[in-house]
C-alpha positions in Angstrom: 43.6 15.5 17.1 40.7 15.5 19.6 38.1 15.3 16.8 39.8 12.5 14.9 40.2 10.6 18.2 36.5 11.1 19.0 35.5 10.1 15.5 37.4 6.8 15.7 36.0 6.2 19.1 32.5 6.8 17.8 33.0 4.3 15.1 34.3 1.7 17.6 31.4 2.4 20.0 28.7 2.1 17.3 30.4 -1.1 16.0 30.1 -2.6 19.4 26.4 -1.6 19.6 25.4 -2.8 16.1 21.8 -3.5 17.1 21.3 0.1 18.4 23.1 1.5 15.3 21.0 -0.6 12.9 17.7 0.5 14.5 18.8 4.2 14.6 19.9 4.1 10.9 16.7 2.3 9.8 14.4 4.7 11.6 16.4 7.7 10.2 16.4 6.2 6.7 12.6 5.6 6.7 11.8 9.0 7.9 14.3 11.0 5.8 13.8 8.7 2.7 10.1 9.2 2.6 10.5 12.9 3.0 13.1 13.1 0.3 10.8 11.1 -2.1 7.8 13.4 -1.6 10.1 16.5 -1.8 11.5 15.2 -5.1 8.0 15.0 -6.4 7.3 18.6 -5.2 10.6 19.6 -6.7 9.7 18.2 -10.1 6.1 19.5 -10.1 6.2 22.7 -8.2 9.8 24.0 -7.7 11.8 23.1 -10.7 11.8 25.9 -13.2 10.6 25.6 -16.8 13.2 25.4 -19.5 12.6 28.9 -20.7 14.9 31.9 -20.2 13.6 34.1 -17.3 10.6 31.8 -16.9 9.5 33.8 -13.8 8.5 36.6 -16.2 6.0 34.4 -18.1 2.4 34.7 -17.1 -0.9 33.2 -18.3 -4.0 35.4 -18.8 -7.0 33.4 -17.7 -10.8 33.6 -17.7 -12.6 33.7 -14.3 -16.1 32.4 -13.6 -17.3 35.0 -11.1 -20.0 32.7 -9.8 -17.8 29.8 -8.9 -14.5 31.5 -8.5 -12.9 29.0 -10.9 -10.3 29.8 -13.6 -9.9 28.5 -17.1 -7.2 29.0 -19.7 -9.6 29.8 -22.6 -9.6 33.4 -23.7 -11.0 35.3 -26.7 -9.0 36.8 -29.6 -10.5 40.2 -28.7 -8.9 40.0 -25.2 -5.5 39.0 -26.7 -5.5 42.0 -29.0 -6.1 44.4 -26.1 -3.4 42.8 -23.9 -1.0 42.9 -26.8 -1.5 46.6 -27.4 -0.1 47.6 -24.1 3.7 47.1 -24.3 4.3 48.9 -20.9 2.8 45.9 -19.0 3.6 43.0 -21.3 6.7 43.2 -23.5 5.2 40.4 -25.6 1.9 38.5 -25.8 1.2 35.4 -27.9 -2.0 33.6 -28.7 -2.4 29.9 -29.5 -5.1 27.2 -30.2 -4.9 23.6 -29.2 -5.4 21.1 -32.0 -5.9 17.3 -32.4 -3.7 16.2 -35.2 -3.0 13.0 -37.1 0.4 12.4 -38.5 0.4 10.1 -41.4 2.9 7.2 -41.5 5.2 6.3 -44.4 4.5 2.7 -43.4 2.0 1.5 -40.9 -0.7 3.2 -38.9 -1.1 7.0 -38.6 -0.3 8.6 -35.2 -2.2 11.1 -33.1 0.0 13.9 -31.9 -0.6 17.0 -29.7 -0.4 20.2 -31.8 -0.8 23.9 -31.3 -1.4 26.7 -33.7 0.7 29.7 -32.5 1.0 33.4 -33.4 4.2 34.8 -34.9 5.6 36.0 -31.6 4.9 32.8 -29.7 8.5 31.5 -29.7 9.8 34.9 -29.0 7.7 35.2 -25.9 9.2 31.9 -24.7 12.7 33.1 -25.5 13.3 30.0 -27.5 15.7 29.2 -30.4 15.2 26.5 -33.0 17.4 23.5 -32.8 17.6 23.5 -36.6 15.8 25.5 -39.3 13.7 28.5 -38.3 10.5 29.6 -36.5 7.5 31.2 -38.1 7.6 34.6 -39.7 4.8 37.0 -40.6 4.3 35.6 -44.1 3.8 32.0 -42.7 0.6 33.2 -41.1 -1.1 34.4 -44.3 -4.1 32.4 -45.4 -2.7 31.6 -48.8 0.8 30.8 -47.6 2.5 27.5 -48.2 1.5 25.1 -45.4 4.4 24.9 -43.0 5.0 23.3 -39.6 7.6 23.1 -36.9 8.1 19.8 -35.1 9.4 19.1 -31.6 12.9 17.7 -30.8 11.2 14.7 -29.2 9.2 13.9 -32.4 12.2 14.6 -34.6 14.2 12.0 -32.7 11.5 9.4 -32.2 9.7 9.5 -35.5 12.4 10.7 -37.9 15.5 9.3 -36.4 17.1 12.8 -35.9 17.2 13.1 -39.7 19.7 16.0 -40.4 17.8 16.8 -43.6 14.4 17.2 -41.9 14.1 20.9 -42.8 12.4 21.1 -46.1 10.9 17.6 -45.9 7.2 17.2 -46.6 5.1 15.2 -44.3 1.3 14.6 -44.3 -0.4 16.1 -41.3 -4.2 16.5 -41.0 -4.5 15.0 -44.4 -2.4 17.6 -46.1 1.3 17.7 -47.1 3.2 20.3 -45.1 6.8 21.5 -45.1 8.9 21.2 -42.0 10.7 24.5 -41.6 12.3 23.9 -38.2 12.8 21.7 -35.1 12.0 23.3 -31.8 14.3 22.4 -28.9 13.0 21.3 -25.5 13.1 24.9 -24.4 10.2 25.5 -26.8 8.0 22.7 -25.3 4.8 24.6 -24.6 2.1 23.8 -24.1 3.8 20.8 -22.4 3.8 17.8 -24.7 3.2 19.7 -27.9 4.8 17.9 -30.9 3.8 20.0 -33.9 3.2 23.7 -34.2 1.1 25.3 -37.0 1.0 29.0 -37.9 -2.0 30.7 -36.3 -4.3 32.2 -39.0 -5.8 35.3 -37.6 -8.5 35.6 -40.2 -10.3 32.6 -38.7 -10.2 34.2 -35.2 -11.4 37.6 -36.5 -14.7 36.1 -37.6 -15.9 36.0 -33.9 -13.3 37.8 -31.8 -15.5 38.6 -28.8 -17.4 35.4 -28.2 -15.1 32.6 -29.3 -13.4 31.2 -26.2 -11.2 28.7 -28.0 -7.8 30.3 -27.6 -5.0 30.5 -25.0 -2.5 33.2 -24.3 1.0 33.5 -22.8 2.7 36.8 -22.0 6.0 38.0 -20.7 6.0 40.8 -18.2 7.8 44.0 -19.2 11.1 44.7 -17.3 10.3 46.0 -13.8 6.6 45.0 -14.0 5.3 42.8 -11.1 2.8 40.1 -11.3 0.3 42.2 -9.4 0.6 45.0 -11.9 0.1 42.6 -14.8 -3.0 41.1 -13.0 -4.4 44.6 -12.4 -4.1 45.5 -16.0 -5.8 42.3 -17.3 -8.6 42.7 -14.8 -9.2 46.3 -15.8 -9.4 45.2 -19.4 -11.9 42.6 -18.4 -14.0 45.1 -16.6 -14.1 47.4 -19.7 -15.1 44.5 -21.9 -17.9 43.5 -19.4 -19.3 47.0 -19.8 -18.9 47.0 -23.6 -20.4 43.5 -24.1 -22.7 43.0 -21.0 -24.6 40.1 -22.5 -21.6 38.3 -23.8 -19.5 38.8 -20.6 -22.0 37.9 -17.9 -20.4 36.1 -15.0 -16.9 36.3 -16.5 -13.8 38.3 -15.8 -10.1 38.0 -16.7 -7.0 37.7 -14.5 -3.4 36.5 -14.6 -1.7 33.5 -13.0 1.9 32.4 -13.0 3.0 29.8 -15.5 3.4 27.3 -12.6 -0.1 27.8 -11.4 -1.5 27.4 -14.9 0.4 24.2 -15.6 0.1 22.5 -12.1 -3.2 23.8 -10.9 -4.2 24.8 -7.3 -5.7 21.4 -6.4 -2.5 19.4 -7.3 -0.4 21.9 -5.4 -2.6 21.7 -2.3 -2.6 17.9 -2.4 1.2 17.8 -2.6 1.6 20.2 0.3 -0.7 18.0 2.4 1.4 15.0 1.5 4.6 16.8 2.5 3.0 17.9 5.8 2.0 14.3 6.5 5.4 12.9 5.8 6.9 15.7 7.9 4.8 14.3 10.8 6.4 10.9 10.2 9.9 12.4 10.4 9.0 14.2 13.6 7.8 10.9 15.0 11.0 9.1 13.9 13.1 11.9 15.5 11.2 11.5 18.8 12.0 7.8 18.7 15.7 8.5 18.1 15.8 11.0 20.9 14.4 8.4 23.3 16.9 5.8 22.0 19.8 8.1 22.6 18.5 9.2 26.0 18.4 5.6 27.1 21.8 5.0 25.6 23.1 8.1 27.4 21.7 6.9 30.7 23.3 3.5 30.2 26.6 5.2 29.5 26.4 7.7 32.4 29.0 5.9 34.4 31.4 5.8 31.3 31.0 9.6 30.8 31.5 10.2 34.6 34.7 8.3 34.6 36.0 10.2 31.5 35.0 13.4 33.2 36.7 12.5 36.4 39.9 11.7 34.4 39.9 15.3 33.0 37.5 15.3 30.0 35.6 18.5 29.7 31.9 18.7 29.2 32.5 20.2 25.8 34.6 17.1 24.8 31.9 14.7 26.0 29.2 16.7 24.1 31.4 16.6 21.0 31.6 12.8 21.4 27.8 12.6 21.4 27.4 14.9 18.5 30.0 13.0 16.4 28.1 9.7 17.1 24.9 11.4 16.1 26.6 12.8 13.0 27.8 9.4 12.0 24.3 8.0 12.4 22.9 10.9 10.4 25.3 10.3 7.5 24.6 6.6 7.4 20.9 7.4 7.6 21.1 9.9 4.8 22.9 7.4 2.5 20.2 4.7 3.3 17.5 7.4 2.9 18.7 8.1 -0.7 18.3 4.4 -1.6 14.8 4.3 0.0 13.8 7.6 -1.7 15.0 6.2 -5.1 12.8 3.2 -4.7 9.8 5.3 -3.7 10.3 7.7 -6.6 10.4 4.7 -9.0 7.1 3.5 -7.6 5.5 7.0 -7.7 6.5 7.4 -11.4 5.2 3.9 -12.2 1.9 4.1 -10.3 1.3 7.8 -9.9 -1.7 9.4 -11.6 -1.1 10.9 -15.1 -3.1 13.9 -14.1 -0.2 15.3 -12.1 1.9 17.3 -14.6 5.7 16.7 -14.9 5.4 13.7 -12.4 7.6 11.7 -14.8 10.4 14.2 -14.3 10.7 13.3 -10.6 14.3 12.5 -9.8 17.1 12.9 -7.2 18.9 16.1 -8.3 21.2 18.4 -6.5 18.3 20.2 -4.7 16.9 16.9 -3.5 20.4 15.8 -2.3 20.9 19.1 -0.5 17.4 18.7 1.1 18.2 15.2 2.2 21.5 16.2 3.8 19.9 19.2 5.5 17.2 17.1 6.9 19.7 14.5 8.1 21.9 17.1 9.7 18.9 18.8 11.4 17.5 15.5 12.6 20.9 14.4 13.9 21.3 17.7 15.7 17.8 17.4 17.2 18.2 13.9 18.5 21.7 14.7 19.8 20.7 17.7 21.8 18.8 15.8 24.6 21.7 13.4 25.5 24.2 16.3 25.2 22.1 18.4 27.5 21.9 15.4 29.9 25.7 15.1 30.0 26.1 18.8 31.0 23.6 18.3 33.8 25.1 15.1 35.1 26.3 14.8 38.7 29.6 13.0 38.4 29.8 11.9 42.1 26.3 10.4 42.1 27.0 8.6 38.8 30.2 7.1 40.1 28.5 5.9 43.3 26.0 4.0 41.2 26.8 1.0 39.0 25.5 -0.8 35.9 21.9 -0.4 35.1 21.1 1.3 38.4 22.2 4.7 37.1 19.1 6.8 37.3 18.0 9.0 34.5 16.2 11.5 36.7 12.6 12.7 36.7 13.3 15.5 34.3 14.6 13.1 31.7 11.7 10.8 32.2 9.2 13.7 31.7 11.1 14.6 28.5 10.8 11.0 27.2 7.1 10.9 28.0 6.6 14.3 26.3 8.2 12.9 23.1 5.9 9.9 23.2 2.9 12.1 23.8 3.8 14.0 20.6 4.2 10.7 18.7 0.8 9.5 19.8 -0.7 12.9 18.8 1.0 12.9 15.4 0.0 9.3 14.8 -3.7 10.0 15.5 -3.6 13.1 13.2 -2.2 11.0 10.4 -4.6 8.1 11.1 -7.6 10.3 11.0 -6.4 11.9 7.8 -5.9 8.5 6.2 -9.3 7.4 7.5 -11.0 10.4 5.9 -9.3 9.7 2.6 -10.1 6.0 2.7 -13.8 6.7 3.4 -13.8 9.4 0.7 -12.2 7.0 -1.8 -14.8 4.3 -0.8 -17.6 6.8 -1.5 -16.0 7.8 -4.8 -15.7 4.1 -5.9 -19.5 3.7 -5.5 -20.4 6.9 -7.4 -22.7 6.1 -10.4 -21.0 7.7 -13.4 -24.4 7.5 -15.3 -23.1 5.0 -17.8 -22.5 1.2 -17.8 -18.8 0.8 -18.0 -18.5 -2.9 -18.6 -17.7 -4.1 -22.1 -17.5 -0.6 -23.4 -14.7 0.4 -25.8 -13.7 4.0 -26.4 -11.5 5.8 -28.8 -11.1 9.2 -30.5 -11.2 10.2 -34.2 -10.3 13.5 -35.8 -12.1 13.8 -39.1 -10.1 16.5 -40.9 -8.3 17.3 -44.1 -9.1 18.6 -47.6 -11.4 15.7 -48.3 -13.7 17.0 -45.4 -13.9 20.7 -46.1 -17.5 21.1 -44.9 -19.7 19.7 -42.2 -21.7 17.5 -44.5 -18.8 15.3 -45.7 -17.8 14.9 -42.0 -21.3 13.8 -41.1 -21.4 11.3 -43.9 -18.1 9.8 -42.8 -19.2 9.5 -39.2 -22.5 7.9 -40.2 -20.8 5.4 -42.5 -18.2 4.6 -39.9 -21.0 3.8 -37.4 -22.6 1.4 -39.9 -19.3 -0.4 -40.5 -18.5 -0.7 -36.8 -22.0 -2.0 -36.0 -21.6 -4.7 -38.6 -18.6 -6.2 -36.8 -19.6 -9.5 -35.3 -19.9 -9.2 -31.5 -20.5 -5.4 -31.6 -23.9 -4.6 -30.0 -24.0 -0.9 -30.9 -21.9 2.3 -31.2 -22.2 6.0 -30.7 -20.1 9.1 -30.5 -19.9 12.1 -28.1 -18.0 15.4 -27.9 -16.7 14.7 -24.3 -16.6 11.3 -22.7 -17.9 10.8 -19.2 -15.5 10.9 -16.2 -13.0 13.2 -18.0 -12.1 10.4 -20.4 -11.3 12.8 -23.3 -12.8 15.4 -25.6 -13.8 19.0 -25.4 -15.7 20.0 -22.2 -17.8 23.1 -22.7 -20.1 24.9 -20.4 -23.1 26.9 -21.5 -25.7 29.1 -19.9 -29.4 28.6 -20.7 -32.7 30.5 -20.4 -36.2 29.5 -21.1 -37.4 30.8 -24.4 -39.7 33.8 -24.3 -38.5 34.9 -20.8 -36.0 37.7 -20.2 -32.5 37.1 -19.1 -32.4 36.6 -15.3 -30.2 38.7 -13.1 -26.5 38.4 -13.6 -25.3 35.1 -12.1 -28.7 33.4 -11.8 -29.1 31.9 -15.2 -29.0 28.1 -15.6 -25.6 26.7 -16.3 -24.7 23.2 -17.5 -22.3 21.2 -19.7 -22.8 21.2 -23.5 -22.2 18.0 -25.3 -22.8 16.7 -28.8 -23.8 13.1 -29.4 -24.8 10.9 -32.3 -27.9 8.7 -32.4 -26.9 5.5 -30.6 -24.8 7.1 -27.9 -27.5 6.9 -25.2 -28.3 3.3 -26.0 -24.6 2.2 -26.2 -23.5 3.7 -22.9 -26.6 2.6 -21.0 -27.5 6.2 -20.1 -31.0 6.0 -18.7 -33.6 7.7 -20.9 -36.2 8.8 -18.3 -38.7 10.5 -20.6 -39.1 11.4 -24.3 -37.0 10.1 -27.1 -33.4 9.6 -28.3 -32.0 11.4 -31.3 -32.4 9.8 -34.7 -31.2 10.3 -38.3 -33.9 12.8 -38.9 -32.3 15.3 -36.5 -30.2 17.1 -39.0 -29.1 20.7 -39.6 -32.2 21.2 -41.7 -34.6 20.0 -39.1 -35.9 21.8 -36.0 -33.2 22.4 -33.4 -33.7 19.9 -30.5 -32.0 19.1 -27.2 -32.0 16.3 -24.6 -31.3 17.6 -21.0 -30.3 15.8 -17.9 -32.5 15.4 -14.8 -30.6 18.0 -12.8 -31.0 20.7 -15.5 -34.6 19.8 -16.0 -35.3 20.2 -12.3 -33.5 23.6 -12.2 -35.2 25.0 -15.2 -38.6 23.5 -14.8 -39.0 22.6 -11.1 -42.8 22.2 -11.2 -43.4 21.6 -14.9 -43.0 18.9 -17.5 -39.9 19.9 -19.5 -40.8 17.8 -22.6 -41.8 20.0 -25.5 -40.5 23.2 -23.8 -38.0 25.4 -25.6 -34.7 26.6 -24.1 -31.9 28.7 -25.6 -28.2 29.0 -24.9 -28.3 32.7 -25.0 -24.6 33.5 -25.4 -23.2 30.7 -27.6 -25.5 28.6 -29.7 -28.4 31.1 -29.4 -30.9 28.8 -31.1 -34.3 28.0 -29.6 -34.1 24.2 -29.0 -37.1 22.0 -28.1 -36.6 19.5 -25.3 -37.3 16.1 -26.7 -35.8 13.9 -24.0 -34.8 13.7 -20.3 -31.8 11.5 -19.3 -30.3 10.6 -15.9 -27.3 12.7 -14.8 -23.9 11.7 -16.0 -20.5 12.5 -14.5 -18.9 14.3 -17.4 -15.8 16.0 -16.1 -14.9 13.8 -13.1 -16.5 11.5 -10.6 -16.2 14.2 -7.9 -18.1 16.9 -9.7 -21.4 18.1 -8.4 -24.3 17.6 -10.8 -24.8 20.9 -12.7 -26.7 19.4 -15.6 -25.9 18.5 -19.2 -27.5 19.5 -22.4 -27.0 17.0 -25.3 -27.5 18.2 -28.9 -27.4 16.1 -32.2 -24.0 16.1 -33.8 -25.5 17.0 -37.2 -26.9 20.2 -35.7 -23.5 21.1 -34.0 -20.9 19.2 -36.0 -17.5 18.7 -34.3 -14.6 17.4 -36.2 -13.1 15.5 -33.2 -15.4 13.0 -31.5 -14.9 10.3 -28.9 -16.6 7.0 -29.9 -18.0 4.3 -27.7 -18.6 0.7 -28.8 -20.7 -1.8 -26.8 -19.3 -5.3 -27.2 -20.3 -8.8 -26.2 -16.9 -9.6 -24.8 -13.6 -8.0 -23.8 -13.5 -4.6 -25.6 -9.8 -4.9 -26.4 -10.4 -7.9 -28.7 -12.4 -5.6 -31.0 -9.7 -2.9 -31.5 -8.1 -4.5 -34.5 -11.5 -4.9 -36.2 -12.4 -1.3 -35.6 -9.0 -0.1 -36.9 -9.4 -2.2 -40.0 -12.8 -0.6 -40.7 -11.3 2.8 -40.3 -8.4 2.1 -42.5 -10.7 1.0 -45.3 -12.4 4.4 -45.1 -9.4 6.7 -44.6 -5.9 5.3 -43.8 -4.7 8.8 -42.8 -7.0 9.0 -39.7 -5.5 7.7 -36.5 -7.4 5.5 -34.0 -6.4 7.5 -30.9 -6.8 7.3 -27.1 -8.0 3.7 -27.3 -9.2 2.5 -24.0 -12.1 0.8 -22.2 -14.6 2.7 -20.1 -13.5 0.6 -17.1 -9.9 1.9 -17.6 -11.2 5.5 -17.9 -13.0 5.0 -14.5 -9.8 3.7 -13.0 -7.9 6.8 -14.3 -10.6 9.0 -12.8 -9.9 7.3 -9.5 -6.1 7.4 -9.8 -5.3 10.7 -8.1 -7.5 10.2 -5.0 -6.2 6.6 -4.8 -2.6 7.9 -4.9 -3.3 10.4 -2.1 -5.1 7.7 -0.1 -2.3 5.1 -0.3 0.5 7.5 0.5 -1.3 9.0 3.5 -2.4 5.6 4.7 1.2 4.3 4.4 2.6 7.3 6.2 0.0 6.9 9.0 0.8 3.2 9.5 4.5 4.1 9.7 3.8 6.8 12.3 1.6 4.3 14.2 4.5 1.8 14.3 7.0 4.4 15.5 4.6 5.6 18.2 4.0 2.1 19.4 7.7 1.4 19.5 8.3 4.7 21.3 5.6 4.0 23.9 6.8 0.5 24.4 10.4 1.7 24.9 9.5 4.4 27.4 7.4 2.1 29.6 10.0 -0.7 29.3 12.7 1.7 30.3 10.6 3.0 33.2 10.1 -0.6 34.4 13.8 -1.2 34.2 14.5 1.9 36.3 11.9 0.9 38.9 12.8 -2.8 39.2 14.1 -2.4 42.8 11.0 -0.4 43.7 8.8 -3.1 42.2 10.7 -5.8 44.2 10.2 -3.9 47.4 6.5 -3.4 46.8 6.0 -7.1 46.0 8.1 -8.0 49.1 5.7 -5.9 51.2 2.7 -7.7 49.8 1.7 -5.9 46.7 -0.3 -8.1 44.3 0.5 -8.6 40.7 -2.6 -6.7 39.6 -1.5 -3.7 41.7 1.9 -3.8 40.0 0.2 -4.1 36.6 -2.0 -1.1 37.4 1.0 0.9 38.7 2.9 0.5 35.4 -0.1 0.8 33.2 -1.1 4.0 34.8 1.9 5.8 33.2 1.1 4.4 29.8 -2.6 5.4 30.1 -1.7 8.9 31.1 0.7 9.3 28.2 -1.8 7.8 25.7 -4.7 9.9 26.8 -2.8 13.2 26.7 -1.4 12.3 23.2 -4.9 11.4 22.0 -6.4 14.6 23.3 -3.7 16.7 21.5 -4.1 14.5 18.4 -7.8 15.2 18.3 -7.3 18.9 18.5 -4.6 18.8 15.8 -6.8 16.7 13.6 -9.5 19.3 13.6 -7.0 21.8 12.3 -5.4 19.4 9.7 -8.8 18.3 8.4 -9.5 21.8 7.1 -6.5 21.3 4.7 -8.0 18.0 3.6 -11.5 19.4 2.9 -10.7 20.2 -0.7 -9.6 16.6 -1.6 -12.4 14.8 0.3 -15.5 13.6 -1.5 -18.9 13.3 0.3 -17.1 13.1 3.7 -17.2 15.7 6.4 -13.7 16.7 7.7 -15.0 16.2 11.2 -16.6 12.8 10.5 -17.4 11.4 14.0 -17.2 7.7 13.0 -13.6 8.2 11.7 -12.5 10.3 14.7 -14.1 7.9 17.2 -13.0 4.7 15.5 -9.4 5.7 15.1 -9.3 7.1 18.6 -10.2 3.7 19.9 -7.8 1.9 17.5 -4.8 4.0 18.5 -5.9 3.8 22.2 -6.0 0.0 22.1 -2.7 -0.2 20.3 -1.1 2.0 22.8 -2.5 0.0 25.7 -1.1 -3.2 24.2 2.3 -1.5 23.9 2.1 -0.6 27.6 0.7 -3.9 28.7 3.7 -6.0 27.5 6.3 -4.3 29.7 3.8 -4.0 32.5 3.1 -7.8 32.4 6.9 -8.4 32.5 7.0 -6.3 35.6 4.5 -8.5 37.4 6.7 -11.5 36.7 9.8 -10.1 38.4 10.8 -12.2 41.4 11.1 -10.0 44.5 14.5 -11.4 45.5 15.9 -10.9 42.0 14.5 -7.4 41.9 16.0 -6.5 45.3 19.4 -7.5 44.0 18.9 -5.6 40.7 21.5 -2.9 39.9 
């Protein structure tokens, strides 16, 4: 009965104080809603399990660069065979190879799809079952077997309309008719986004099992085996291989990571954790504001509570009343927070970077709802504790002797309010400095020279494959003919092709280690490392890559001519610091292993990303290292998008089964390269501005309340001759003290927080003095303005009115 009565009374009380209730619910909704939105993103990317049975048992063996400490998914077939042989550690191990595949259309243009060649036990490792048909068996992997494929559930529904007769149907893939033997359900979707699976032909891998790093592996831990045991086993195998093949395994080791770490990556995880910490600060600031609001409200209702206590209400009953009111606010705030979180999630999915895996799966599920309710309950409990504590400490006789607004809140309560605002100021400064560092980092990143001129530059990708291109020579002829046809299009200035586009725009990104010909291998870890890229004649001219010395490749640089190479400025300085590199001979000792004469020096180009440090790039003629999949660049006189149809028409006349894939402009590729740092910057900046607003409101409220509590004192001082500037200084002094203490704590906290930001900053020190100093002043001035307004009001109080104030 008591609870029901208090609940009804809480609803009536809040209804009478709609302004207070609306502000409290809004502050709660903003703080909790933003937290729920970021948590839902973390839930989709980091926490939500993969759709595989016992997914926690799945691990990914990886290669480790012992010089840089970086990991890569590429492994060798030799490693796979060794891991597979030990059933005590891994119950099953599968190997796969990523492919670029064109799916021919019955009517219309062909389509590029992501494909993977997988070993016989691949789907067994995943614990998957076919939606219809079957998976691969041993005979499917024989070199002379009928060409069979498995398609994904998504492709089956989208491209084939969920055709129940899909099994046994022939479709043209990679220029060859292949039989569909099964449809893989969503539980088989690995690597993520795969739409077609081919049988892995081991005879191809066995040609170079030790030195061909084109494969990936996935393993399932044996029952009772921990991740640490699996990692120790793979590392021991890597150490044995390093001893057996010292030249081929220099600077490389093997290890194991979880499936989550392999898919998500350490940097993305770290960035999301930073975002969650930042929005947590906002919630703390919002909670501090609500505590102050409820303390003020409790002080205003002190007489009410004293009367109820005098009439027999126990302290427990009064505390229950406060807790119920806080609970009602918490529930209303949680409901509004869900709506705000939903809106933020929609924006994150629409504008978030494509580089964050599974971001499109962000949604409000049971876990997010539970998190939202838990945060709402915790927040409501926190901001109800202070007024509840005040009630238990209240002197009933003193409260009854006072009236109206004259009820004093006490020095302890004032100090508590001030401590909360100090915390708000500190948290605000920490977030503002984090945002400032990210804004400055993004500004620096925007002005990075990628090494190519991005304006009016069209890019796309072609995979020249199929029975009509069995050898390298037919592929080379096709590429050369295609260039001639594209260059003949009116408005096209020039064209070229490359293995890997700048700024991570697409392709295969390979690293190689080089030595100067005629010199012995340097000590382990000290050889010259760089990117390895193949280009066609015309690429350097088309992209505007600066040729600093020597010549470009030409049609005479073929497989029958002397091996040549063009190197970037950084690689030239590393290998020949005091010499002219032109004419010198270098060799990629572990991979290509051909002595190549340097015929040109070009400026550095950002190959993998805009953030990467220049390590150097070696360019080789495509005809001397032919790749079937190339990215093409076309320099146009106008908007590149206007030329896509003409390029597609030229391609269709040559081979209608090859898809024009990954069509973009180089400007768009640059924007994509900037997407993730821009995403982080905007979120942190938004959170910091919200925290600044809350801190300003909090400081204003504390000073305004203090002025209202000291109105009689101010009146007496003015009656005794105090000047307005003295009253102003009296009030401002409290605000200055609170602000300076908060700023000092904020600076200390920022020095700690900035360490977590270091990994996502570019060309900016985490302790950048200009950012710290500038935002210290900005927040200080904002806080002083928040203090000045109530202080100025205090100077305008008429002494007679103040003396009558109650």
